[in-house]
Phi, psi and omega in degrees: 000127179263143177247131178294142183299325181292329177291315180299315180298324177293318182296321185270001183302131178092354179271160176283099179254106184294134178292156177299129180300147182301319181295323178292319178299316181297315183291320178297319178296316179297319183295335181277355178292129180304136176057032180293140176281123179306328179298326179293322176296316179299321180294326177294315179297323184296344177292341176259099187297316181296318178296316180301316180297320180293321178297314181294321178298319179295311184294329183266009178285157180296339180291328178282322178061044179296147182293334178214161180289133176268126188255343176206160187288334175295316176300318180297318181294321179292318183286316188266335185101154185298314184298321180296317181289325175302317179296324176294320178301313180296318181299319181287320184287335181296326180293325180285332190273334181274084181234153179156178179282102188247150178272001173236162178284111180291327178298315180294321179300312183289330174299316179294316179298322179295321177298316179296318179300314180294319179296319178300316181299318180292319178299315179300321178295313182292328179279354180056046180286148175270048180237129177304132180302333179296329177293321177291318180301315184289324178293322177302321180279325186272340194300327180248020185294347174288339179298311177300323178299319178294317184290332177285322182280319188249114182292342180261014186297330178299330177291326178292321178297321178292320178298319179295324179294322184276336185276120182267358183252321183256143175283167180298323180292326177293321179291319176299316179299322181297320184271323191239356185057032177198168176211162189290337179291319178291320179296317177298320177300317182294316179299312181299318180295316183291339177270359175085023177290152179305144187304314183294327177292321176298320180295322176297318179301318182291328187252013189291346175260008178264106182288351180261007187303321183281354177280348181261170178285111181229163181286158176303324180294314178303311183302315182292314183291315177302316182294318177299319180296313181297319180293315180300315180299319182289318179300317182287328176295317178295322182291320185271321189236004173061035177207161177283157168294158187300322185264003180301316179300333181281320188261349189308308184298315181293322180294312179299318179297316181297327182266000179066037184243154173259172176302321179295320176301318181296317179296317178298318180296319179299319179293320178301312182293321177301318179296321183289333180265356182281000000 
């Protein structure tokens, strides 16, 4: 289902939508230059010392499983390609940009998003997907970025989260629509789009609470990224709260099929991720 941009803009009106960071704008503009040398893009990113350190920390984590240690962002840009590093820049900057007086703990929220992001990256590696791990990483961080926007705007949003937890019939986005005529998936889609994330990744963000998404005609990239996200969320939900996510029983078969995994593969993967988070 496609949403007209004017409809989306109306839905997100009044929410805290962080502007695209200046460094991301500069790097995206530079990357669009014909025949640009990736090293030049890396040198531009390197002017932001904190950002550079965060990129290297991400790439050298055990979830990425790089064959060798990456020592500088210029090297990373040459090895991974400009688009992959651009996605890492956006993923890191979104955590810094969503700030404000919130009724939920933003620190706890981003810790959880980072865990999902890392789990997605590891799942993609184990499934041997032909998807850049940076694409999985950025969706893990961005998929729920509309939640802080909701929590900053609505002081009673924590009550909506509790209602969603207790309600076994309606999804969180349905409950949000009922109360606010908007939902965090659409807001997240708008933020991701306005920051220049690839279209298919934005579509996954918009549809990540739709358990029927894989029943429709979707691209291989959408199918793979959506499946990694659903699996990561369920593994971490079981790890933290000892239960499945609400829609896992609905999507499990399609997700395993999309990732070329068996039930045994899934159990082994769950144990691996549990060990990595212990």
